[in-house]
PANU-980099 format. One line per field, with one value per atom (N, C-alpha, C): residue number from 1; x, y, z negated; atom name. Coordinates in steps of 0.1 Angstrom, whole numbers, plus 2048, in hexadecimal, padded with zeros to 3 digits. Example, Ala and Ser with C-alpha at 12.3 -4.5 7.8 and 13.67 -1.06 7.14 Angstrom:
pos = [1, 1, 1, 2, 2, 2]
xx = [884, 87B, 884, 880, 889, 881]
yy = [7C7, 7D3, 7DF, 7EA, 7F5, 800]
zz = [7B2, 7B2, 7B2, 7B9, 7B9, 7B1]
site = [N, CA, C, N, CA, C]
//
This chain:
pos = [1, 1, 1, 2, 2, 2, 3, 3, 3, 4, 4, 4, 5, 5, 5, 6, 6, 6, 7, 7, 7, 8, 8, 8, 9, 9, 9, 10, 10, 10, 11, 11, 11, 12, 12, 12, 13, 13, 13, 14, 14, 14, 15, 15, 15, 16, 16, 16, 17, 17, 17, 18, 18, 18, 19, 19, 19, 20, 20, 20, 21, 21, 21, 22, 22, 22, 23, 23, 23, 24, 24, 24, 25, 25, 25, 26, 26, 26, 27, 27, 27, 28, 28, 28, 29, 29, 29, 30, 30, 30, 31, 31, 31, 32, 32, 32, 33, 33, 33, 34, 34, 34, 35, 35, 35, 36, 36, 36, 37, 37, 37, 38, 38, 38, 39, 39, 39, 40, 40, 40, 41, 41, 41, 42, 42, 42, 43, 43, 43, 44, 44, 44, 45, 45, 45, 46, 46, 46, 47, 47, 47, 48, 48, 48, 49, 49, 49, 50, 50, 50, 51, 51, 51, 52, 52, 52, 53, 53, 53, 54, 54, 54, 55, 55, 55, 56, 56, 56, 57, 57, 57, 58, 58, 58, 59, 59, 59, 60, 60, 60, 61, 61, 61, 62, 62, 62, 63, 63, 63, 64, 64, 64, 65, 65, 65, 66, 66, 66, 67, 67, 67, 68, 68, 68, 69, 69, 69, 70, 70, 70, 71, 71, 71, 72, 72, 72, 73, 73, 73, 74, 74, 74, 75, 75, 75, 76, 76, 76, 77, 77, 77, 78, 78, 78, 79, 79, 79, 80, 80, 80, 81, 81, 81, 82, 82, 82, 83, 83, 83, 84, 84, 84, 85, 85, 85, 86, 86, 86, 87, 87, 87, 88, 88, 88, 89, 89, 89, 90, 90, 90, 91, 91, 91, 92, 92, 92, 93, 93, 93, 94, 94, 94, 95, 95, 95, 96, 96, 96, 97, 97, 97, 98, 98, 98, 99, 99, 99, 100, 100, 100, 101, 101, 101, 102, 102, 102, 103, 103, 103, 104, 104, 104, 105, 105, 105, 106, 106, 106, 107, 107, 107, 108, 108, 108, 109, 109, 109, 110, 110, 110, 111, 111, 111, 112, 112, 112, 113, 113, 113, 114, 114, 114, 115, 115, 115, 116, 116, 116, 117, 117, 117, 118, 118, 118, 119, 119, 119, 120, 120, 120, 121, 121, 121, 122, 122, 122, 123, 123, 123, 124, 124, 124, 125, 125, 125, 126, 126, 126, 127, 127, 127, 128, 128, 128, 129, 129, 129, 130, 130, 130, 131, 131, 131, 132, 132, 132, 133, 133, 133, 134, 134, 134, 135, 135, 135, 136, 136, 136, 137, 137, 137, 138, 138, 138, 139, 139, 139, 140, 140, 140, 141, 141, 141, 142, 142, 142, 143, 143, 143, 144, 144, 144, 145, 145, 145, 146, 146, 146, 147, 147, 147, 148, 148, 148, 149, 149, 149, 150, 150, 150, 151, 151, 151, 152, 152, 152, 153, 153, 153, 154, 154, 154, 155, 155, 155, 156, 156, 156, 157, 157, 157, 158, 158, 158, 159, 159, 159, 160, 160, 160, 161, 161, 161, 162, 162, 162, 163, 163, 163, 164, 164, 164, 165, 165, 165, 166, 166, 166, 167, 167, 167, 168, 168, 168, 169, 169, 169, 170, 170, 170, 171, 171, 171, 172, 172, 172, 173, 173, 173, 174, 174, 174, 175, 175, 175, 176, 176, 176, 177, 177, 177, 178, 178, 178, 179, 179, 179, 180, 180, 180, 181, 181, 181, 182, 182, 182, 183, 183, 183, 184, 184, 184, 185, 185, 185, 186, 186, 186, 187, 187, 187, 188, 188, 188, 189, 189, 189, 190, 190, 190, 191, 191, 191, 192, 192, 192, 193, 193, 193, 194, 194, 194, 195, 195, 195, 196, 196, 196, 197, 197, 197, 198, 198, 198, 199, 199, 199, 200, 200, 200, 201, 201, 201, 202, 202, 202, 203, 203, 203, 204, 204, 204, 205, 205, 205, 206, 206, 206, 207, 207, 207, 208, 208, 208, 209, 209, 209, 210, 210, 210, 211, 211, 211, 212, 212, 212, 213, 213, 213, 214, 214, 214, 215, 215, 215, 216, 216, 216, 217, 217, 217, 218, 218, 218, 219, 219, 219, 220, 220, 220, 221, 221, 221, 222, 222, 222, 223, 223, 223, 224, 224, 224, 225, 225, 225, 226, 226, 226, 227, 227, 227, 228, 228, 228, 229, 229, 229, 230, 230, 230, 231, 231, 231, 232, 232, 232, 233, 233, 233, 234, 234, 234, 235, 235, 235, 236, 236, 236, 237, 237, 237, 238, 238, 238, 239, 239, 239, 240, 240, 240, 241, 241, 241, 242, 242, 242, 243, 243, 243, 244, 244, 244, 245, 245, 245, 246, 246, 246, 247, 247, 247, 248, 248, 248, 249, 249, 249, 250, 250, 250, 251, 251, 251, 252, 252, 252]
xx = [B67, B5B, B4F, B47, B3C, B2D, B26, B18, B0F, B05, AF9, AEE, AE9, ADD, AD2, AC6, AB9, AAD, AA3, A9C, A8E, A7F, A73, A6D, A6A, A63, A51, A4A, A3C, A35, A34, A2F, A36, A41, A4A, A56, A53, A5D, A65, A5F, A6B, A71, A6A, A74, A7C, A77, A86, A91, A8E, A99, AA0, A9F, AA4, AA9, AA5, AAD, AB9, ABA, AC4, ACA, ACC, AD2, ADB, AD3, AD7, AE3, AE2, AEA, AF8, AF5, B04, B0D, B04, B09, B0C, B0A, B0F, B18, B19, B20, B2B, B2F, B38, B44, B49, B52, B56, B43, B3F, B3C, B43, B40, B30, B27, B17, B14, B0C, B04, AF6, AEF, AE0, AD6, ACC, AC1, AB6, AAB, A9E, A93, A89, A80, A74, A6C, A5E, A52, A47, A3B, A32, A33, A30, A29, A31, A2C, A26, A1C, A13, A13, A1F, A1E, A21, A21, A27, A34, A2C, A38, A45, A41, A50, A5C, A53, A5A, A65, A5B, A61, A6E, A6B, A76, A84, A82, A8D, A91, A8A, A8D, A99, A94, A98, AA8, AA7, AB0, ABD, ABE, AC5, ACB, AC3, AC6, AD0, ACB, AD4, AE2, AE0, AEF, AF7, AF2, AF9, AFD, AF7, AF5, AEE, AE1, ADA, ACC, ACA, ABC, AB4, AA6, A9A, A93, A8F, A8A, A7B, A6E, A64, A67, A5C, A5E, A56, A4D, A43, A35, A36, A29, A26, A1A, A14, A10, A09, A06, 9F8, 9F5, 9E6, 9E7, 9F2, 9F6, 9EF, 9E6, 9E0, 9E6, 9F3, 9F8, A05, A0A, A19, A24, A2A, A31, A41, A42, A52, A59, A53, A5C, A62, A56, A59, A66, A64, A6A, A7B, A7C, A89, A8B, A84, A88, A8E, A87, A8C, A96, A9A, AA7, AB2, AB1, ABF, ABE, AB5, AB7, ABB, ABD, AC0, AD2, AD2, ADF, AEA, AE6, AEF, AF8, AED, AF1, AFA, AFE, AFF, B0D, B19, B28, B26, B1E, B1E, B20, B26, B2B, B20, B1B, B0E, B06, AF8, AEC, AE7, AE2, AE1, AD1, AC5, AB8, AB5, AAE, AA7, A9C, A94, A84, A88, A7F, A7F, A7D, A74, A75, A82, A8C, A99, A9F, AA3, AAD, ABA, ACA, AD3, AD7, AD8, ADB, AE6, AEE, AFB, B05, B14, B1D, B23, B27, B2C, B22, B15, B0E, B11, B12, B14, B22, B2C, B38, B36, B2A, B28, B25, B19, B16, B1D, B25, B30, B38, B3C, B45, B40, B32, B2F, B29, B29, B2A, B34, B3E, B4F, B54, B4A, B4F, B47, B3B, B31, B31, B3A, B39, B2B, B22, B18, B10, B0C, B07, B03, AF3, AF7, AF2, AEE, AE9, AE9, AED, AED, AE2, ADD, AD4, AD7, AD4, AD4, AC9, ACD, ABF, AB7, AAA, AA3, A9E, A9C, A99, A8D, A88, A7B, A81, A8C, A92, A9F, AA5, AB3, ABB, AB7, AC5, AC2, AB4, AB5, AAB, AAF, AA8, A9B, A90, A86, A80, A74, A70, A6F, A75, A78, A6A, A5F, A54, A4E, A55, A53, A5E, A6A, A75, A73, A6D, A69, A5F, A5B, A4E, A5E, A58, A63, A63, A5D, A5C, A69, A6B, A79, A86, A85, A96, A98, A92, A8F, A8D, A7E, A7C, A7F, A88, A8C, A96, A9E, AA5, A9F, A9B, A90, A98, A8F, A93, A96, A91, A96, AA0, AAD, ABA, AC1, AC3, AC7, AD1, ADB, AEC, AEF, AEF, AEC, AF9, AFE, B0A, B02, B04, B01, B09, B04, B07, AFF, B04, AFE, AF0, AF4, AE9, ADB, AE2, AD7, ACF, AD6, AD1, AC4, AC8, AC1, AB4, AB4, AAB, AA0, AA6, AA0, A97, A9D, A97, A8E, A8D, A83, A78, A7B, A6F, A6B, A75, A71, A70, A6E, A75, A65, A5C, A4D, A48, A3F, A34, A2D, A2A, A25, A1E, A0C, A08, A08, A0B, A0E, A06, 9FE, 9F1, 9F6, 9F7, 9F7, 9EA, 9E5, 9DD, 9D4, 9D3, 9CB, 9D0, 9D6, 9DB, 9DF, 9E2, 9E6, 9F3, 9FC, A06, A08, A0C, A0E, A1F, A25, A35, A3A, A3D, A41, A4D, A53, A5D, A67, A6F, A7F, A7E, A70, A6B, A6E, A6A, A6C, A77, A7F, A8C, A98, A93, A9E, A9D, A8E, A8D, A95, A8D, A9A, AAA, AAD, ABB, AC3, AB7, ABD, ABC, AB7, AB7, AC2, ACA, AD9, AE6, ADF, AEA, AEF, AE7, AEB, AE2, AE3, ADC, ADD, AD6, AD6, ADA, AE2, AE6, AE4, AE5, ADE, AEE, AF1, AFB, AFB, B08, B06, B07, AFA, AF5, AEB, AE7, AD6, AD3, AC3, ABE, AB2, AAD, AA3, A9A, A8C, A86, A74, A6E, A5F, A58, A57, A4D, A40, A3B, A2D, A2A, A30, A2E, A2A, A2D, A28, A1D, A1A, A0E, A0C, A04, 9FF, 9F9, 9FF, 9F6, 9F4, 9F1, 9ED, 9F3, A01, A09, A0B, A02, A02, 9FE, 9F9, 9F4, A03, A0C, A17, A23, A21, A2A, A2F, A3A, A43, A3D, A40, A3B, A42, A3B, A40, A4B, A48, A51, A5D, A5F, A70, A79, A6D, A72, A77, A70, A74, A7E, A7E, A8A, A96, A9A, AA6, AA5, A9A, A9D, AA4, AA0, AA3, AB2, AB7, AC7, ACE, AC8, ACE, AD2, AC7, AC5, AD1, ACE, AD9, AE7, AEB, AF7, AFB, AF6, AF6, AFF, B0B, B12, B15, B0E, B0F, B1F, B1B, B2C, B2B, B24, B29, B20, B15, B0C, B10, B0E, B15, B0E]
yy = [34E, 34A, 34D, 351, 357, 350, 350, 349, 353, 355, 35E, 353, 351, 346, 350, 34B, 34E, 345, 34D, 343, 34E, 348, 351, 34A, 353, 34D, 34F, 348, 348, 341, 348, 341, 334, 332, 327, 32D, 334, 33C, 330, 328, 31F, 319, 312, 30E, 315, 320, 329, 328, 32C, 32D, 31E, 314, 308, 309, 308, 30A, 30F, 31F, 32A, 324, 31C, 316, 30A, 306, 2F6, 2F9, 303, 308, 30D, 316, 317, 30F, 305, 2FC, 2F2, 2EE, 2E4, 2E9, 2F4, 2FA, 306, 2FF, 310, 315, 30E, 314, 319, 31B, 31F, 32B, 333, 343, 347, 34A, 347, 357, 35B, 367, 364, 365, 361, 36D, 370, 377, 371, 371, 371, 376, 376, 37D, 376, 380, 378, 380, 375, 37C, 380, 38A, 38E, 384, 377, 371, 374, 366, 36D, 361, 359, 34B, 348, 35B, 356, 361, 36A, 375, 371, 368, 35C, 358, 350, 34A, 354, 35F, 36D, 374, 372, 377, 371, 362, 35A, 359, 35B, 35B, 36A, 373, 37C, 380, 37C, 37A, 373, 367, 361, 368, 36C, 372, 37F, 386, 392, 38F, 387, 37E, 37A, 373, 369, 379, 382, 392, 38D, 388, 382, 38C, 393, 39D, 391, 399, 394, 39E, 39D, 3A8, 3A5, 3AD, 3AD, 3AA, 39C, 39B, 3A5, 3AA, 3B2, 3A8, 39C, 393, 391, 38B, 388, 37B, 372, 365, 363, 370, 370, 373, 374, 378, 369, 371, 365, 357, 35B, 34E, 34D, 342, 33E, 34B, 352, 35B, 355, 34A, 348, 349, 346, 348, 354, 35C, 36A, 374, 370, 371, 36D, 361, 35C, 360, 364, 36B, 378, 381, 38D, 38E, 384, 382, 381, 377, 370, 380, 389, 394, 3A0, 39F, 3AC, 3B1, 3B9, 3BC, 3BB, 3BC, 3B9, 3AC, 3A3, 392, 38E, 39A, 395, 392, 396, 392, 386, 37E, 375, 368, 360, 350, 348, 349, 33A, 342, 33C, 340, 334, 332, 328, 32D, 326, 326, 31A, 31F, 317, 317, 30F, 30B, 30C, 314, 316, 30B, 2FB, 2F4, 2E9, 2E8, 2E4, 2E4, 2D9, 2DB, 2D3, 2D7, 2D2, 2C6, 2BD, 2AF, 2AB, 2B0, 2AA, 2B6, 2AF, 2BC, 2B9, 2CA, 2CA, 2C9, 2C8, 2CA, 2D1, 2DF, 2E9, 2E6, 2E3, 2DD, 2D3, 2C9, 2BD, 2C0, 2CC, 2D2, 2D7, 2E1, 2E9, 2DE, 2D1, 2C7, 2C3, 2C1, 2B9, 2C4, 2D0, 2D8, 2DA, 2DB, 2DC, 2D0, 2C8, 2B9, 2B8, 2C2, 2C1, 2CB, 2D1, 2DA, 2E0, 2D6, 2D9, 2D6, 2DB, 2D9, 2EC, 2EE, 2FC, 2FB, 2F2, 2F3, 2E4, 2E4, 2D8, 2D5, 2CB, 2C8, 2BC, 2BC, 2AE, 2A4, 29A, 290, 298, 290, 298, 28A, 290, 286, 28C, 284, 289, 288, 281, 282, 281, 286, 28C, 282, 278, 266, 264, 25C, 254, 25F, 25B, 261, 25E, 265, 264, 255, 254, 245, 244, 239, 237, 23B, 23A, 23E, 24D, 253, 263, 268, 262, 26A, 264, 25D, 25D, 265, 26B, 278, 281, 283, 28A, 29A, 29D, 2AC, 2AC, 2A1, 2A2, 2A3, 29C, 29B, 29B, 296, 298, 2A3, 2A7, 2B2, 2C1, 2BF, 2CD, 2CD, 2D9, 2DC, 2E0, 2D7, 2D8, 2E7, 2F1, 2FC, 2F8, 2EF, 2EE, 2EF, 2EA, 2EC, 2EC, 2F7, 2F6, 302, 2FF, 307, 309, 313, 317, 323, 320, 329, 334, 343, 34A, 351, 34D, 34E, 357, 35E, 367, 35F, 352, 34D, 34A, 347, 341, 351, 35C, 365, 369, 367, 36A, 364, 356, 34E, 351, 355, 35C, 366, 36F, 37B, 376, 36C, 36D, 362, 356, 34F, 34F, 354, 350, 347, 346, 338, 335, 33B, 337, 328, 326, 31C, 321, 31A, 318, 30D, 311, 308, 306, 2FB, 2F8, 2F0, 2F9, 2F1, 2EB, 2DC, 2D8, 2D6, 2D4, 2D3, 2CB, 2BF, 2B8, 2B5, 2BC, 2BA, 2C4, 2C5, 2D2, 2CD, 2D2, 2CE, 2DA, 2D8, 2DE, 2DE, 2E8, 2E8, 2F1, 2E8, 2EF, 2F8, 301, 30A, 306, 30E, 30B, 300, 2FB, 2F2, 2F8, 300, 307, 30E, 315, 315, 30B, 2FE, 2F4, 2EE, 2F0, 2E7, 2F4, 301, 309, 30A, 309, 306, 2F8, 2ED, 2E4, 2E4, 2EE, 2F3, 2F5, 2FD, 303, 2F9, 2EA, 2DE, 2E3, 2E7, 2EA, 2E0, 2D8, 2CE, 2D3, 2CC, 2CC, 2BD, 2BC, 2B0, 2B0, 2A0, 29F, 299, 2A0, 2A0, 293, 290, 286, 28F, 292, 298, 298, 299, 297, 2A4, 2A6, 2B0, 2A9, 2B2, 2AD, 2B8, 2B3, 2BC, 2B9, 2C2, 2BE, 2BC, 2C6, 2C5, 2CD, 2D8, 2DB, 2E2, 2E9, 2EE, 2FB, 305, 311, 311, 309, 308, 2FB, 2F6, 2E8, 2E2, 2D8, 2D5, 2C6, 2BD, 2B0, 2A3, 2AA, 2A1, 2A3, 2AB, 2AC, 2A0, 298, 28B, 283, 289, 280, 286, 293, 29A, 293, 296, 28F, 297, 292, 293, 2A0, 2AE, 2BA, 2BA, 2AD, 2B1, 2AF, 2AB, 2AC, 2B6, 2C0, 2CF, 2D5, 2D3, 2D6, 2CF, 2C3, 2BE, 2C4, 2C0, 2C7, 2D8, 2E0, 2EA, 2EF, 2E5, 2E7, 2DE, 2D5, 2D5, 2DD, 2E4, 2F5, 2FC, 2FD, 30C, 305, 2F6, 2F7, 2F6, 2F6, 2F4, 303, 30D, 31C, 31F, 31B, 323, 31C, 323, 31C, 312, 308, 300, 2F7, 2F7, 2EC, 2E1, 2E3, 2D6, 2CC, 2BD, 2B2, 2A7]
zz = [2B5, 2B4, 2AF, 2B7, 2AB, 2AF, 2A3, 2A6, 29C, 2A9, 29F, 2A0, 292, 291, 28C, 292, 28E, 28A, 285, 27E, 27B, 27F, 27C, 270, 268, 259, 263, 25E, 25E, 256, 24B, 23D, 239, 23F, 23A, 230, 226, 221, 218, 210, 20A, 211, 21E, 227, 230, 22F, 234, 229, 21E, 216, 214, 216, 216, 226, 22F, 23D, 238, 231, 234, 22B, 21E, 210, 218, 21F, 224, 22F, 238, 246, 240, 234, 232, 228, 21D, 216, 21E, 22B, 231, 23B, 23D, 24B, 243, 238, 233, 23C, 245, 24C, 25A, 25C, 269, 26A, 272, 270, 277, 26E, 270, 26F, 274, 275, 275, 26B, 26D, 26D, 273, 271, 270, 265, 265, 268, 270, 273, 26E, 265, 260, 266, 264, 269, 263, 259, 24F, 242, 242, 23E, 22B, 22C, 21B, 213, 213, 20E, 1FE, 1F8, 1EC, 1E8, 1E0, 1DE, 1D7, 1CD, 1C7, 1D2, 1DD, 1E4, 1F0, 1EF, 1FA, 1F2, 1E4, 1E1, 1DD, 1DD, 1DC, 1E7, 1F1, 203, 201, 1FE, 203, 1F9, 1ED, 1E2, 1EA, 1EF, 1F4, 202, 209, 216, 212, 208, 206, 200, 1FA, 1F6, 201, 20C, 216, 223, 21F, 228, 235, 236, 240, 23E, 24B, 24D, 24C, 244, 244, 24D, 257, 261, 265, 264, 26C, 278, 27B, 28B, 294, 28E, 298, 297, 291, 294, 288, 286, 27B, 27B, 26E, 26F, 276, 27A, 27E, 28D, 292, 2A2, 2A9, 2B5, 2BF, 2C2, 2C5, 2C9, 2C1, 2C5, 2BD, 2C4, 2B9, 2BD, 2BE, 2B8, 2B6, 2C1, 2CF, 2DB, 2DC, 2DB, 2E1, 2D3, 2CB, 2BF, 2C3, 2C6, 2CA, 2D8, 2DE, 2ED, 2E9, 2E0, 2DF, 2D7, 2D0, 2CB, 2D1, 2D9, 2E5, 2EF, 2F2, 2FB, 2F7, 2E9, 2DF, 2E6, 2EA, 2EE, 2E5, 2D8, 2CA, 2CA, 2D1, 2D4, 2E1, 2E9, 2F7, 2F5, 2EE, 2EE, 2E3, 2DB, 2D7, 2DB, 2D7, 2DC, 2DF, 2D3, 2D2, 2CD, 2CF, 2C5, 2C2, 2B1, 2AE, 2A9, 2AF, 2AD, 2A3, 296, 28D, 28B, 28B, 282, 274, 270, 262, 258, 25F, 255, 256, 25C, 25B, 251, 24D, 241, 249, 244, 246, 23D, 240, 233, 235, 243, 244, 243, 240, 23F, 24B, 252, 25F, 26B, 26A, 277, 280, 27F, 287, 292, 286, 28D, 297, 294, 29D, 2AD, 2AA, 2B6, 2BF, 2B9, 2BD, 2C6, 2C0, 2C8, 2D3, 2D2, 2DD, 2EA, 2E5, 2F5, 2F3, 2EC, 2F7, 2FE, 2F8, 301, 30F, 313, 31E, 323, 32C, 333, 33A, 340, 347, 33C, 32D, 325, 320, 320, 31C, 30D, 30A, 2FB, 2F2, 2E7, 2DE, 2D3, 2D1, 2C3, 2BB, 2B0, 2AC, 2AB, 2A6, 2A2, 297, 299, 28D, 285, 276, 26D, 263, 25D, 252, 244, 244, 236, 232, 23B, 23F, 23E, 23C, 23E, 24C, 250, 25E, 266, 274, 280, 27E, 286, 283, 28A, 288, 290, 29E, 2A3, 2AD, 2BA, 2B4, 2BF, 2BD, 2B3, 2B4, 2B9, 2BA, 2C2, 2CF, 2D2, 2E3, 2EB, 2DF, 2E5, 2EE, 2FB, 301, 2FB, 2F6, 2EF, 2E7, 2DC, 2D6, 2DD, 2E4, 2EB, 2F6, 301, 30F, 317, 314, 31D, 31B, 30B, 30A, 2FF, 300, 2F3, 2E5, 2DB, 2D4, 2C8, 2CB, 2C0, 2B1, 2AD, 29D, 299, 2A2, 2A0, 2AF, 2B3, 2C1, 2C2, 2C4, 2C7, 2D4, 2DC, 2E7, 2EE, 2F9, 2FC, 2FC, 2F9, 2FF, 30C, 315, 323, 32B, 334, 33E, 344, 34C, 34E, 343, 33B, 32D, 32A, 32A, 323, 335, 341, 349, 349, 347, 347, 33D, 332, 325, 32C, 331, 331, 33E, 346, 352, 34F, 349, 345, 335, 32A, 31D, 319, 30B, 300, 2FD, 305, 2FB, 302, 2FA, 2FF, 309, 314, 322, 325, 329, 332, 33E, 344, 34F, 358, 363, 368, 377, 377, 381, 38A, 398, 3A0, 396, 38F, 389, 37D, 376, 369, 360, 356, 34D, 346, 342, 337, 32D, 322, 319, 315, 317, 31A, 30B, 301, 2F4, 2F5, 2ED, 2EA, 2F0, 2FB, 2FC, 30A, 30C, 31A, 324, 327, 332, 336, 32E, 32E, 32E, 32C, 32D, 33A, 342, 350, 358, 354, 35E, 35D, 353, 352, 358, 355, 35D, 370, 375, 385, 388, 37D, 37B, 37B, 377, 376, 365, 35F, 350, 344, 340, 338, 323, 31F, 312, 30D, 301, 301, 2EF, 2E7, 2DB, 2D2, 2C8, 2C3, 2BC, 2B5, 2AC, 2A2, 29D, 290, 28B, 27E, 27C, 275, 274, 26C, 267, 25B, 256, 25E, 263, 26A, 261, 25B, 256, 261, 26B, 279, 273, 27F, 27D, 26E, 265, 25A, 25E, 267, 26B, 275, 27E, 289, 28A, 281, 280, 28D, 292, 29C, 29C, 2A6, 2A5, 29C, 297, 292, 282, 27E, 271, 267, 26D, 266, 264, 26C, 269, 264, 25A, 253, 249, 244, 23C, 230, 222, 215, 214, 210, 20D, 203, 1F9, 1EE, 1F2, 1FC, 202, 202, 207, 208, 1FB, 1F1, 1E2, 1DC, 1E1, 1D6, 1DD, 1E9, 1F1, 1EE, 1EC, 1E9, 1DA, 1D1, 1C3, 1C4, 1CC, 1CD, 1D1, 1DB, 1E0, 1D7, 1CD, 1C7, 1BC, 1B7, 1AA, 1AE, 1BB, 1BE, 1BF, 1BF, 1BE, 1C8, 1CC, 1D2, 1DE, 1EB, 1FA, 1FC, 203, 203, 1FC, 1EA, 1E0, 1E3, 1EC, 1ED, 1F6, 1F1, 1F9, 1FD]
site = [N, CA, C, N, CA, C, N, CA, C, N, CA, C, N, CA, C, N, CA, C, N, CA, C, N, CA, C, N, CA, C, N, CA, C, N, CA, C, N, CA, C, N, CA, C, N, CA, C, N, CA, C, N, CA, C, N, CA, C, N, CA, C, N, CA, C, N, CA, C, N, CA, C, N, CA, C, N, CA, C, N, CA, C, N, CA, C, N, CA, C, N, CA, C, N, CA, C, N, CA, C, N, CA, C, N, CA, C, N, CA, C, N, CA, C, N, CA, C, N, CA, C, N, CA, C, N, CA, C, N, CA, C, N, CA, C, N, CA, C, N, CA, C, N, CA, C, N, CA, C, N, CA, C, N, CA, C, N, CA, C, N, CA, C, N, CA, C, N, CA, C, N, CA, C, N, CA, C, N, CA, C, N, CA, C, N, CA, C, N, CA, C, N, CA, C, N, CA, C, N, CA, C, N, CA, C, N, CA, C, N, CA, C, N, CA, C, N, CA, C, N, CA, C, N, CA, C, N, CA, C, N, CA, C, N, CA, C, N, CA, C, N, CA, C, N, CA, C, N, CA, C, N, CA, C, N, CA, C, N, CA, C, N, CA, C, N, CA, C, N, CA, C, N, CA, C, N, CA, C, N, CA, C, N, CA, C, N, CA, C, N, CA, C, N, CA, C, N, CA, C, N, CA, C, N, CA, C, N, CA, C, N, CA, C, N, CA, C, N, CA, C, N, CA, C, N, CA, C, N, CA, C, N, CA, C, N, CA, C, N, CA, C, N, CA, C, N, CA, C, N, CA, C, N, CA, C, N, CA, C, N, CA, C, N, CA, C, N, CA, C, N, CA, C, N, CA, C, N, CA, C, N, CA, C, N, CA, C, N, CA, C, N, CA, C, N, CA, C, N, CA, C, N, CA, C, N, CA, C, N, CA, C, N, CA, C, N, CA, C, N, CA, C, N, CA, C, N, CA, C, N, CA, C, N, CA, C, N, CA, C, N, CA, C, N, CA, C, N, CA, C, N, CA, C, N, CA, C, N, CA, C, N, CA, C, N, CA, C, N, CA, C, N, CA, C, N, CA, C, N, CA, C, N, CA, C, N, CA, C, N, CA, C, N, CA, C, N, CA, C, N, CA, C, N, CA, C, N, CA, C, N, CA, C, N, CA, C, N, CA, C, N, CA, C, N, CA, C, N, CA, C, N, CA, C, N, CA, C, N, CA, C, N, CA, C, N, CA, C, N, CA, C, N, CA, C, N, CA, C, N, CA, C, N, CA, C, N, CA, C, N, CA, C, N, CA, C, N, CA, C, N, CA, C, N, CA, C, N, CA, C, N, CA, C, N, CA, C, N, CA, C, N, CA, C, N, CA, C, N, CA, C, N, CA, C, N, CA, C, N, CA, C, N, CA, C, N, CA, C, N, CA, C, N, CA, C, N, CA, C, N, CA, C, N, CA, C, N, CA, C, N, CA, C, N, CA, C, N, CA, C, N, CA, C, N, CA, C, N, CA, C, N, CA, C, N, CA, C, N, CA, C, N, CA, C, N, CA, C, N, CA, C, N, CA, C, N, CA, C, N, CA, C, N, CA, C, N, CA, C, N, CA, C, N, CA, C, N, CA, C, N, CA, C, N, CA, C, N, CA, C, N, CA, C, N, CA, C, N, CA, C, N, CA, C, N, CA, C, N, CA, C, N, CA, C, N, CA, C, N, CA, C, N, CA, C, N, CA, C, N, CA, C, N, CA, C, N, CA, C, N, CA, C, N, CA, C, N, CA, C, N, CA, C, N, CA, C, N, CA, C, N, CA, C, N, CA, C, N, CA, C, N, CA, C, N, CA, C, N, CA, C, N, CA, C, N, CA, C, N, CA, C, N, CA, C, N, CA, C, N, CA, C, N, CA, C, N, CA, C, N, CA, C, N, CA, C, N, CA, C, N, CA, C, N, CA, C, N, CA, C, N, CA, C, N, CA, C, N, CA, C]
//
């Protein structure tokens, strides 16, 4: 089994370090390769040094994405599309898409996603429940937003079977946000939503596993949820814990 993970750093360098540290610490026995793409981030030289130091230690490349933080539109979906369609990924069993502002707070999360996919042959991908504090799922009134669970496999933490069908859909429609114009209304479809809808036309759906991750939300592309963001000291507290643990796999 092979899993290749991808994350994009868009002036979210401290978050990205926390993502990577928590990923390896909480999933020590999962065969993971990870690539980080950077949008020419300029949110602090010290934070970038810390990220690159950990990435080198774990043999993870941090590569320029070809975009910057000043790119006109959200580049996230296009970066993920290029990653997916890279011929180097053609024989990988699973692809793991990760937002920079996710922290793994529970042991064995990736195994739970794998187990959920194994149990559902008609599922193309699996995601976890999302939390603001790493302990409890987000408030029900926010989880009810169809963009979180219902309408798409959320790319904050999405484990996907790397099938020929999935790759064909990604090649044809991409993974980016879209504006859908009906005759009398318009809709905004967020990253992964169009792909999720097209996979559904092939009888392939996404599932939510019995797992939980902490997700800060909107730290790189702020939106109208910004007033609801969790306190950012959570990031620094968790990062301090994983740094203090020093060796990936020792944090519980």
